[in-house]
C-alpha angles and dihedrals in degrees: 000000000000097000120119118250118230136170129013120345125221100238094196091054091048090051090053090051090049091050090050093051097038110138109150120132120239093244090056091052091051092050091047092053090048092051099047101035121081120230095030124116115256124230113282095253090069095047091078090069091238114164110233122233111227114236106166140358130174120226091244099049099090093046093049092047091051091048090052090053091046093051094041093248095308095148099193091058094040097051097049091049095046133083088249093069098099095044091047092061092044087055095060093099088048090052090050091052090051088066088069103026117036111240140136135208104233118214099172136011129186131183125222098194100182092048091039094228136128121211113213124194109195139177122239129176090263104036155326112288138182134209139172121232127180108254092226089066095056118091134175117252129205120231090243093054091046092053092044093057091053099047108151092011092062116121130176109276125221113267092250093062109109110221092177094065109051128147133183139199107236092204098054099023087233121152125222111212125191142199111255089216093054126105123262114197118219094215089060102035093048096042113127089233089067098041119140090237088064100039111030121078109150096192093050091046093053091046092054100039105028108029095122093040094050091047091054090049092052092050090049094050096041 
């Protein structure tokens, strides 16, 4: 799974792999079509005309987005012709894990502070999708806690996965994983809307993610 990919790619084979690993929710597909297709209405959070504050963007995002536009949203053609091709194939074990533990590989993240929403653009086996999540529901996660939730599903991650910058949605228990070589923007990271005081409550986090696990530990030690 960690080997480098060179040369021409069999697009039909890649499509079969994508179909096998496909795990996107219908709402995500709808939002993705709205975002990348002209003439469609955008999600309500953007209708206010609020200017987003950039938080994160991977080096490959712009190129992949332009390839999608060039190939009229045909993902198989766009991904193999983009600078994201090699990383995409290294992420296949990650995509497999996401079938059992909800998580997304984030390529771009913007903050809408007045509306209190975050817009995530994330990569799946069959496309680049986008979704809005209320910023109050996003919390930082430690590497230890991330590994603990995976347990037997844990596989070795590609070297570009950043285990020091992990977030999670407390409502869906879904992890947001980033590229360690991507760009974090100070104006977004340091924005008061994303302060630790607002988004980090260790007791609440453990109650929501680890209730059963902590209970078993207490029974074992009692």
